[in-house]
Residue, then its C-alpha position, 0 to 999 in steps of 0.5 A: m462770715r464763716i469759720v472752720s474749726w477742726n481737730v485734725n490729729g495729723i494733717r499729713a495722715c488727713l491729707g490722703k483721706g479727702f482734706e482738702s476737698s472736705l474743707e471746700s465743701l464747707q467754704a469758710d472763710y477762716i480754717c483753724l486747724q488743731e493737733t497738726k503734728a507737723s510744721p509747714d515744710q513738713v507738709s507737701f501740699d500739691l501745688l495746684s492746691p488753692l489751700s497752699k496759696l492762702p495766707q497762713v500761720w502755723s505754730s509747731a511744737q519743738k517735740k516733732g509730731y506732736s501738737g500744733t496748730a494753723i490758721f488758713t484764710h481768704d482774708p488778705n488783710s489779716k494781721l497773722s501771729e503764732s505766739m501765746g507769749v508763754p514759752e512753756y504753751d508756744n513750744e508745745g503750738r497751742l495758739t495760732i492767732a488771726y486779727g479780723k476787723n472788729f474780731n480776732i480768731l484764738n486758735f486753741y489746742i487746750p491740753n490733754g490730760a488723760a496721759s499722766e498725773e503730770r500732765h493733767i497738772f499742766k492742764m489745769n494750769f494752762l486753764d487756770r491761767l487762761i481766763p485771765w489771759l483771754k480778757q486781758f487779750e480781749k480788752k486790748h484787741g476787742p471781740l474775741i472768738i475762740c475755737g479749738d480743741y478744749n479737750i472737756a465735755h462740759r454736760e452730761i448731754d456732751i457726752h455718750d456716758p456721762v455716768r462711766n466717764q465721771k472720772s474720765s479725762g476731759f469730763l473730770p469735775e474740776e474741768r467742767a467747773w472750769m467750763d461753768k467759770f469760762l462761760s460766766a466770764g461773758f463767753i458763748d458757747t455758740f453751739r448751745l446758743v444754736h442748739p440748746e438742748k441737741k442730743d447726740a452732737y459730738s465732735w470726737w469719738s475713740f478709734r476703738q470699739a467703733s464708737r463713730e459708727r456706734n455715735k458714742g462720742w464726746r463733744i470738746d470742739y468748741i466755737c466760743v465768742s465774746e458776750s459782744l458777737k453774740k447776736s452776730v451768730k447766725n448759725a453754728e454746727i457740727h459735721p460728723d460726715i466728714m471723715g479724716s480724723d477722729h474729729c469732725p470739723i465744726s463751724l461758724e456763721l456769723s454776720i460780720 
């Protein structure tokens, strides 16, 4: 089984940049999108598009053109949900869920705290509540596959300039400490499981200063799994050659 996760930074903009052909090339069983910035009625898929015919779930923000997540799947038996059950996060479209057989896919768009101190506090409150929420969900429903834009570069190897970015949102000490706590709670960073010390592997680049061309990026997109799924991990990759967004897709292959 292959899962693809991609922050598309506006699905309507991404549709005109080879979006569907890129996804087709990745041959995913589950496609998890973040920052869709749209509701499904605002998206004009070609009527012949295979993607438009797939079972899908969207969680859209109340604020137009903001945030949002979506899951598309080739599994007609997968139960889909659009709610975290926390209104302040559901109102921003922060989570979509796919319930599979012996696994559950949680597709998150974790808040970005860069805009203001208020949004940083909002992000940290979200993170503080997330681990207990995940452990409760795992206890009730079984093993988790937690994918999406975490908006955190965990280690120095995950960012092109760790020294100058020590005070940058997304690489702050408290954010990195949360990642330590999250992974210690029984979750596996699948990319680092497969590529423990791979350098210059990033999933996001600023639009400024030709950052992508120079590979001055951050690895802030992850697919993590419950400890019980560790042995099922076959491969995990980042796909920097796929364009269309300031993020690139990431993928996970599992023997499920």
